[in-house]
N, C-alpha and C positions, 0 to 999 in steps of 0.2 A: 046897330045892334045897340040892344040895349043890356042896361047895366043890371036891371032887374030880372032879367030872363035867367030859368032855371038852369040853362045848360052853361051859361056862362058861368054862374056861379060853381057850377059841379065843374066845371074845367079848371076854376081857379082854385076850388078845393082839392081838386085832384093835383095838381101842382103843389099845393101845400103841403097835401098828405106826403107826397112823393118827397118833398124837401125834408120835413119831419122825418120821414122813415128812412132819408139818405145820409141825414147829417150823423145820427150815433152809428148807422152801420157803416159810414164812410171812414170813422175814426176805427172801427172794428176790423173793417177792409184794411186800411192802411197800417193798421197794426200787425195785421195776420201777412201782409204784403212784406212790410219790413222785417219781420220774424224770417219768414222766408228768405228775405234778401240775404239777412244776416248768417242765417244757417247755409245758405249757398257760398255767402262769403268766407266763413268759416272752414267749410268743405273744400274752397278753393285754395285757401290759406294752408290746409294740411296736404293736400295735393302738392301745393309746391314745396313745403318743407319735406313732404316724403320724396318728391323729386329731387331735391337740393342735397338731403340724405341719401337717396339712389346713388345720386351724381358722385357723391364724397365718397361712398362705399365703393362705386366702380372705380374711381381713381385710385382709392387705397389697396383695393383687390390688383389693379393693374400693376401699382408699384410693388407690391409683394409677389406678384408674378414676375416681375422684371428682376427681384432680388432673389426669388428663389431659382430664375434661369441664370443669374451669374453665379449663386453659390452653385448651381450644377454645373455649369460650365468650368469653373474653379476647381469643383471636386474631381470632375472628369480629367482636367489638365493635370491634377496633383496626383490622380490615380494612374495615368499613363506616365507620368515621371516615374511613380514609385515601381511601376512594372517594367520599365526599361532600366532602371538601376537593379530590381531583382535578376531580370534577363541577362544584363551584365555580368553581376556577379555571379550566378550560375552558370553563365557560359565560362567566365574566367575560371571557376574550380572544376567545371568539368575539364578545360583545357589543361589545367594544372593536373586534375586527378589522371588524364589520358598522358599528359606529358610524363607523370610518375610511373606510370603502367609502361609505358614506351622505354623508358629508361630502365626500368627494371626488367623489362622484357630483352633489351639489351643487353644489360649485363647477365643474364641468365644465357642468352646466346653467346655471348663471349665465354662466359664460364662452361659451357658446354663444348665449346671449340677449343678451349684450353684443355679441358677434361679429354674430349676425343683426341685432340693433338697429343697428349700426353700417352694415351693408352695406344695410340697407332705407333708412336715413337717407341713404345716399351715393346709392343709385338714384333715391331722392325728390329728391333735389338734383341730381342729373343730368337727371331728368326737367321738374324744375321750370325748370333753366336750359335745357333744349332747349323746354320751352315759351314762357318768356319771351324767348329769343332767336326763335323762330318769330313770336311776339307782336311782338316789336319790327323783324323785318324785315317782317311783314305791316303793320305801321304806319308804317313807314320806307316801303314799296312804298306805300301809300295817300297817306302824305303826298308822294311824289314824284309820284302820281298827281294828287293835288289840286294840286300845284306843276305838272305839266305842264298839267294841266286850265286851271288859271289862267293859265299861260302861253301855252296855246292860245288862251284866251279873249280873253286881253290880247291877242295876237297878231291875232286875228281881228277885235277891235274896233279894232285899228291898221290892219289890212287894209281894214276897212270905212270907216275914216276916209279912207285913202289913197284909196279908189274912188270915193267920194262927193265 
């Protein structure tokens, strides 16, 4: 190998040329790669932050859901208790109303019994009075007939005495 050979110098020139081109390009390539690396790192950081934010929001949403479920359960329990109280109150009112109506009906029945009994007693008394009155009239009539017959007999015997 000859140091004066053209191909040798051409090869050395080519290596020097590549080295000279590579040197400024290396900085540009490294700067470009560094920029891309920083951009990717920023995206990763943003993604991690978004992930953390999403996780936090998820936890908060779950906590709110639990609170709402607890509140819903409390509201259902309270409404059930209120409903039971209202049902008990209304049942008591209905029972009192029915008891009052029953009492009034019993009083009305008792009053009707008394009125009917009084009317029956009055009718019975009137019938008894009529029957007694008829009886006395028939007895009086009978007594008057007896008296009349007696008088007639005594008149007849007086008349017979007068005739004989």
